[in-house]
N, C-alpha and C positions, 0 to 999 in steps of 0.2 A: 265248414267248408261249403262254398256255394259254387254251383256250376250253372251257367246260363247257356242254353241252347238257342241259337239264333238262326232261324230259317230265312235268312236274307237272300232273296232270289234276285235282287237287283232292282233297277228302276222300273216303275210301272207294275210292280208286284207287291203283294202283302209282305210286310216285314213282321214275321210272327216270332215270338219269344216265349219259351217255357223256362222256368227257373226251378232248379233242384237244390235243396239244402240237405247236407249229410251230417251225421254225428261223427265222433272221433274214430269209430270202427267201420264206417262206410255204409251204415244203414241210412236210407232216405228218410229224413225227418219231415220234410214238407216239399210239396210240389205246387207251384203256382202256374196255372194254365193260361191259355190265351185270353180267356174271359176274366182273369184275375180271381178265379176260384182257387182256394187254397185247400189242399188235402194234406192232413198231418197224420203221422203214424207213430206208434209207440212200440218198442221192442222189449222183450225180456232179456235176461242175462245170457241166454243162449242164442241171441240174435233172431228169435222168432217174433213175427209181428203179432202183437197182442190186440191192438185195435187201430182203426183208421176212422178219421172224421173228416167230412167235407164241410168247409166253411165257405159260405157264399156271401 
């Protein structure tokens, strides 16, 4: 599942977008920020985050 958050403030403003991707149980798998940096996360079977990596 992918969710896109669009901070569209109209004409003459920055149109900023973050993209969030989720696994089947609702954990955030990756986040793409305004500078296209991607942060990925991995979770264990009890939905605890095991590690996070920032890919630039």
